[in-house]
TIRO-2110 file (N, C-alpha, C; in Angstrom, 1 decimal):
// TIRO-2110
62.6, -6.6, 71.3, N, 1, A
62.6, -7.4, 70.1, CA, 1, A
63.1, -6.6, 68.9, C, 1, A
64.0, -7.0, 68.2, N, 2, A
64.6, -6.3, 67.1, CA, 2, A
63.8, -6.6, 65.8, C, 2, A
64.0, -5.6, 64.8, N, 3, A
63.4, -5.9, 63.5, CA, 3, A
62.0, -5.3, 63.4, C, 3, A
61.5, -5.3, 62.2, N, 4, A
60.1, -4.8, 62.0, CA, 4, A
59.1, -5.8, 62.5, C, 4, A
57.9, -5.3, 62.7, N, 5, A
56.8, -6.1, 63.1, CA, 5, A
56.5, -7.1, 62.0, C, 5, A
56.3, -8.4, 62.3, N, 6, A
56.1, -9.5, 61.3, CA, 6, A
54.8, -9.1, 60.5, C, 6, A
54.9, -9.4, 59.2, N, 7, A
53.8, -9.1, 58.3, CA, 7, A
52.5, -9.9, 58.6, C, 7, A
52.7, -11.2, 59.0, N, 8, A
51.6, -12.1, 59.2, CA, 8, A
51.3, -12.2, 60.7, C, 8, A
50.1, -11.9, 61.1, N, 9, A
49.7, -11.9, 62.5, CA, 9, A
48.5, -12.8, 62.7, C, 9, A
48.7, -14.1, 62.8, N, 10, A
47.5, -15.0, 63.0, CA, 10, A
46.8, -14.8, 64.3, C, 10, A
45.5, -15.1, 64.3, N, 11, A
44.7, -15.0, 65.5, CA, 11, A
44.1, -16.4, 65.7, C, 11, A
43.9, -16.8, 67.0, N, 12, A
43.4, -18.1, 67.3, CA, 12, A
42.2, -18.0, 68.2, C, 12, A
41.2, -18.9, 68.1, N, 13, A
40.1, -19.0, 68.9, CA, 13, A
40.4, -19.7, 70.2, C, 13, A
39.5, -19.6, 71.2, N, 14, A
39.7, -20.3, 72.4, CA, 14, A
39.8, -21.8, 72.3, C, 14, A
39.0, -22.4, 71.4, N, 15, A
39.1, -23.9, 71.1, CA, 15, A
40.5, -24.2, 70.5, C, 15, A
41.0, -23.4, 69.6, N, 16, A
42.3, -23.6, 69.0, CA, 16, A
43.4, -23.5, 70.1, C, 16, A
43.3, -22.6, 71.0, N, 17, A
44.3, -22.4, 72.0, CA, 17, A
44.2, -23.6, 73.0, C, 17, A
43.1, -24.1, 73.3, N, 18, A
43.0, -25.3, 74.1, CA, 18, A
43.6, -26.5, 73.5, C, 18, A
43.4, -26.6, 72.1, N, 19, A
44.1, -27.7, 71.4, CA, 19, A
45.6, -27.5, 71.5, C, 19, A
46.1, -26.3, 71.3, N, 20, A
47.5, -26.0, 71.4, CA, 20, A
48.1, -26.3, 72.7, C, 20, A
47.4, -26.0, 73.8, N, 21, A
47.8, -26.3, 75.2, CA, 21, A
47.9, -27.8, 75.3, C, 21, A
46.9, -28.5, 74.8, N, 22, A
46.9, -30.0, 74.9, CA, 22, A
48.2, -30.6, 74.2, C, 22, A
48.4, -30.2, 73.0, N, 23, A
49.6, -30.7, 72.3, CA, 23, A
50.9, -30.3, 72.8, C, 23, A
51.0, -29.0, 73.3, N, 24, A
52.2, -28.5, 73.9, CA, 24, A
52.7, -29.4, 75.1, C, 24, A
51.7, -29.9, 75.8, N, 25, A
52.0, -30.7, 77.0, CA, 25, A
52.0, -32.2, 76.8, C, 25, A
51.8, -32.6, 75.6, N, 26, A
51.7, -34.0, 75.3, CA, 26, A
53.1, -34.6, 75.0, C, 26, A
53.5, -35.6, 75.7, N, 27, A
54.8, -36.2, 75.5, CA, 27, A
54.8, -37.2, 74.4, C, 27, A
53.7, -37.7, 73.9, N, 28, A
53.6, -38.7, 72.9, CA, 28, A
53.2, -38.1, 71.5, C, 28, A
53.0, -36.9, 71.4, N, 29, A
52.6, -36.3, 70.1, CA, 29, A
53.9, -36.1, 69.3, C, 29, A
53.8, -36.1, 68.0, N, 30, A
54.9, -35.8, 67.1, CA, 30, A
55.6, -34.5, 67.5, C, 30, A
56.9, -34.5, 67.4, N, 31, A
57.7, -33.3, 67.8, CA, 31, A
57.2, -32.0, 67.1, C, 31, A
57.0, -32.2, 65.8, N, 32, A
56.6, -31.0, 65.0, CA, 32, A
55.3, -30.4, 65.4, C, 32, A
54.4, -31.3, 65.8, N, 33, A
53.1, -30.7, 66.3, CA, 33, A
53.2, -30.1, 67.7, C, 33, A
54.1, -30.6, 68.5, N, 34, A
54.3, -30.0, 69.8, CA, 34, A
55.0, -28.6, 69.6, C, 34, A
56.0, -28.6, 68.7, N, 35, A
56.7, -27.3, 68.3, CA, 35, A
55.7, -26.3, 67.8, C, 35, A
54.8, -26.7, 66.9, N, 36, A
53.8, -25.7, 66.3, CA, 36, A
52.8, -25.3, 67.4, C, 36, A
52.5, -26.2, 68.3, N, 37, A
51.6, -25.8, 69.4, CA, 37, A
52.2, -24.7, 70.3, C, 37, A
53.5, -24.9, 70.6, N, 38, A
54.2, -23.9, 71.4, CA, 38, A
54.3, -22.6, 70.7, C, 38, A
54.5, -22.7, 69.3, N, 39, A
54.5, -21.5, 68.5, CA, 39, A
53.2, -20.7, 68.7, C, 39, A
52.1, -21.4, 68.6, N, 40, A
50.8, -20.8, 68.7, CA, 40, A
50.7, -20.1, 70.1, C, 40, A
51.1, -20.8, 71.1, N, 41, A
51.0, -20.2, 72.5, CA, 41, A
51.9, -19.0, 72.6, C, 41, A
53.1, -19.0, 72.0, N, 42, A
54.0, -17.9, 72.1, CA, 42, A
53.4, -16.7, 71.3, C, 42, A
52.8, -17.0, 70.1, N, 43, A
52.2, -15.9, 69.3, CA, 43, A
51.0, -15.3, 70.0, C, 43, A
50.3, -16.0, 70.8, N, 44, A
49.2, -15.5, 71.5, CA, 44, A
49.7, -14.5, 72.6, C, 44, A
50.7, -14.9, 73.3, N, 45, A
51.3, -14.1, 74.4, CA, 45, A
52.1, -12.9, 73.9, C, 45, A
52.8, -13.1, 72.7, N, 46, A
53.6, -12.1, 72.2, CA, 46, A
53.4, -12.0, 70.7, C, 46, A
52.4, -11.4, 70.2, N, 47, A
52.0, -11.3, 68.8, CA, 47, A
53.1, -10.6, 67.9, C, 47, A
53.8, -9.7, 68.5, N, 48, A
54.8, -8.9, 67.7, CA, 48, A
56.2, -9.5, 67.8, C, 48, A
56.4, -10.7, 68.4, N, 49, A
57.7, -11.3, 68.5, CA, 49, A
58.2, -11.5, 67.0, C, 49, A
59.5, -11.3, 66.9, N, 50, A
60.1, -11.5, 65.6, CA, 50, A
60.3, -13.0, 65.2, C, 50, A
60.3, -13.3, 64.0, N, 51, A
60.5, -14.7, 63.6, CA, 51, A
61.8, -15.3, 64.1, C, 51, A
62.9, -14.6, 64.0, N, 52, A
64.2, -15.1, 64.6, CA, 52, A
64.1, -15.4, 66.1, C, 52, A
63.5, -14.5, 66.8, N, 53, A
63.4, -14.6, 68.3, CA, 53, A
62.4, -15.8, 68.6, C, 53, A
61.3, -15.9, 67.9, N, 54, A
60.4, -17.0, 68.2, CA, 54, A
61.1, -18.3, 67.8, C, 54, A
61.8, -18.3, 66.7, N, 55, A
62.6, -19.5, 66.3, CA, 55, A
63.5, -19.9, 67.4, C, 55, A
64.2, -19.0, 68.0, N, 56, A
65.1, -19.3, 69.1, CA, 56, A
64.4, -19.9, 70.3, C, 56, A
63.2, -19.4, 70.6, N, 57, A
62.4, -19.8, 71.7, CA, 57, A
61.9, -21.2, 71.6, C, 57, A
61.6, -21.6, 70.4, N, 58, A
61.0, -23.0, 70.2, CA, 58, A
62.0, -23.9, 69.4, C, 58, A
63.2, -23.5, 69.2, N, 59, A
64.2, -24.3, 68.5, CA, 59, A
63.8, -24.6, 67.0, C, 59, A
63.4, -23.6, 66.3, N, 60, A
63.0, -23.7, 64.9, CA, 60, A
63.7, -22.6, 64.1, C, 60, A
63.9, -22.9, 62.8, N, 61, A
64.5, -21.9, 61.9, CA, 61, A
63.5, -20.7, 61.7, C, 61, A
64.0, -19.5, 61.6, N, 62, A
63.1, -18.4, 61.3, CA, 62, A
62.2, -18.5, 60.1, C, 62, A
62.7, -19.2, 59.0, N, 63, A
61.9, -19.5, 57.8, CA, 63, A
60.7, -20.4, 58.2, C, 63, A
60.9, -21.3, 59.1, N, 64, A
59.8, -22.2, 59.5, CA, 64, A
58.8, -21.4, 60.2, C, 64, A
59.2, -20.5, 61.1, N, 65, A
58.3, -19.6, 61.8, CA, 65, A
57.5, -18.8, 60.9, C, 65, A
58.2, -18.2, 59.9, N, 66, A
57.5, -17.4, 58.9, CA, 66, A
56.5, -18.2, 58.1, C, 66, A
56.8, -19.4, 57.7, N, 67, A
55.9, -20.3, 56.9, CA, 67, A
54.7, -20.5, 57.7, C, 67, A
54.8, -20.9, 59.0, N, 68, A
53.6, -21.2, 59.8, CA, 68, A
52.8, -20.0, 60.1, C, 68, A
53.4, -18.8, 60.4, N, 69, A
52.6, -17.6, 60.6, CA, 69, A
51.8, -17.3, 59.4, C, 69, A
52.4, -17.4, 58.2, N, 70, A
51.7, -17.1, 57.0, CA, 70, A
50.6, -18.1, 56.7, C, 70, A
50.9, -19.4, 56.9, N, 71, A
49.9, -20.4, 56.7, CA, 71, A
48.7, -20.3, 57.6, C, 71, A
48.9, -20.0, 58.9, N, 72, A
47.8, -19.8, 59.8, CA, 72, A
47.0, -18.5, 59.5, C, 72, A
47.7, -17.5, 59.0, N, 73, A
47.0, -16.3, 58.6, CA, 73, A
46.1, -16.5, 57.4, C, 73, A
46.7, -17.2, 56.4, N, 74, A
46.0, -17.3, 55.1, CA, 74, A
45.0, -18.5, 55.1, C, 74, A
45.4, -19.6, 55.7, N, 75, A
44.6, -20.9, 55.6, CA, 75, A
43.9, -21.2, 56.9, C, 75, A
44.2, -20.6, 58.0, N, 76, A
43.5, -21.0, 59.3, CA, 76, A
44.4, -21.9, 60.1, C, 76, A
43.9, -22.2, 61.3, N, 77, A
44.7, -23.0, 62.3, CA, 77, A
44.7, -24.5, 61.9, C, 77, A
45.8, -25.1, 62.0, N, 78, A
46.0, -26.5, 62.0, CA, 78, A
47.4, -26.8, 62.5, C, 78, A
47.6, -28.0, 63.0, N, 79, A
49.0, -28.3, 63.5, CA, 79, A
49.6, -29.4, 62.7, C, 79, A
48.9, -30.0, 61.8, N, 80, A
49.4, -31.0, 60.9, CA, 80, A
49.8, -30.5, 59.6, C, 80, A
50.6, -31.2, 58.8, N, 81, A
51.1, -30.8, 57.5, CA, 81, A
49.9, -31.0, 56.5, C, 81, A
50.0, -30.1, 55.5, N, 82, A
49.1, -30.3, 54.3, CA, 82, A
49.5, -31.6, 53.6, C, 82, A
48.5, -32.2, 52.9, N, 83, A
48.9, -33.4, 52.1, CA, 83, A
49.9, -33.0, 51.1, C, 83, A
50.8, -33.9, 50.8, N, 84, A
51.8, -33.7, 49.8, CA, 84, A
51.4, -34.2, 48.5, C, 84, A
51.9, -33.6, 47.4, N, 85, A
51.6, -34.1, 46.1, CA, 85, A
52.5, -35.3, 45.8, C, 85, A
52.1, -36.0, 44.7, N, 86, A
52.9, -37.1, 44.3, CA, 86, A
52.2, -38.5, 44.6, C, 86, A
52.9, -39.5, 44.2, N, 87, A
52.3, -40.8, 44.3, CA, 87, A
52.2, -41.2, 45.8, C, 87, A
51.1, -41.8, 46.2, N, 88, A
50.9, -42.2, 47.6, CA, 88, A
51.9, -43.4, 47.9, C, 88, A
52.2, -43.6, 49.2, N, 89, A
53.1, -44.6, 49.5, CA, 89, A
52.5, -46.0, 49.2, C, 89, A
53.4, -46.9, 48.8, N, 90, A
52.9, -48.3, 48.5, CA, 90, A
52.7, -49.1, 49.7, C, 90, A
53.7, -49.0, 50.7, N, 91, A
53.6, -49.7, 51.9, CA, 91, A
52.5, -49.2, 52.8, C, 91, A
51.7, -50.0, 53.3, N, 92, A
50.7, -49.6, 54.3, CA, 92, A
50.8, -50.5, 55.5, C, 92, A
51.3, -49.9, 56.6, N, 93, A
51.5, -50.7, 57.8, CA, 93, A
50.2, -51.3, 58.4, C, 93, A
50.4, -52.4, 59.0, N, 94, A
49.3, -53.0, 59.7, CA, 94, A
48.7, -52.1, 60.8, C, 94, A
47.5, -51.7, 60.8, N, 95, A
47.0, -50.8, 61.8, CA, 95, A
47.0, -51.3, 63.2, C, 95, A
47.1, -52.7, 63.4, N, 96, A
47.2, -53.2, 64.7, CA, 96, A
48.6, -53.1, 65.3, C, 96, A
49.6, -52.9, 64.4, N, 97, A
50.9, -52.8, 64.9, CA, 97, A
51.4, -51.4, 65.0, C, 97, A
50.7, -50.5, 64.5, N, 98, A
51.1, -49.1, 64.6, CA, 98, A
51.0, -48.6, 66.0, C, 98, A
51.9, -47.7, 66.4, N, 99, A
51.8, -47.1, 67.7, CA, 99, A
50.7, -46.0, 67.7, C, 99, A
49.8, -46.1, 68.6, N, 100, A
48.7, -45.1, 68.7, CA, 100, A
49.0, -44.2, 69.9, C, 100, A
49.1, -43.0, 69.6, N, 101, A
49.3, -42.0, 70.7, CA, 101, A
48.1, -41.7, 71.5, C, 101, A
48.2, -41.6, 72.8, N, 102, A
47.1, -41.2, 73.6, CA, 102, A
46.7, -39.8, 73.5, C, 102, A
47.6, -39.0, 73.0, N, 103, A
47.4, -37.5, 72.9, CA, 103, A
46.6, -37.1, 71.6, C, 103, A
46.5, -38.0, 70.6, N, 104, A
45.9, -37.6, 69.4, CA, 104, A
44.5, -37.8, 69.3, C, 104, A
END
């Protein structure tokens, strides 16, 4: 692996790794959550992997890998996005018509 050791080295508990395994294998979970779960598993097996190399492994930009490594180190484990600022959406879909994933 080329380059310096990444600055942010997140660690994960057994429960968090179990959740990551679950999402990594789930075919109905959102792609970004599956991608992040795979990132967690790769970081557990190879904590010193460079951001560009990890990005190649999971098909993500190195800046995305950096962002999530930093976020997990600073704020703790999560696979979903932080709430965004701004006005909430006006349209609220009917909960009976929304697709509910079996993996979530």
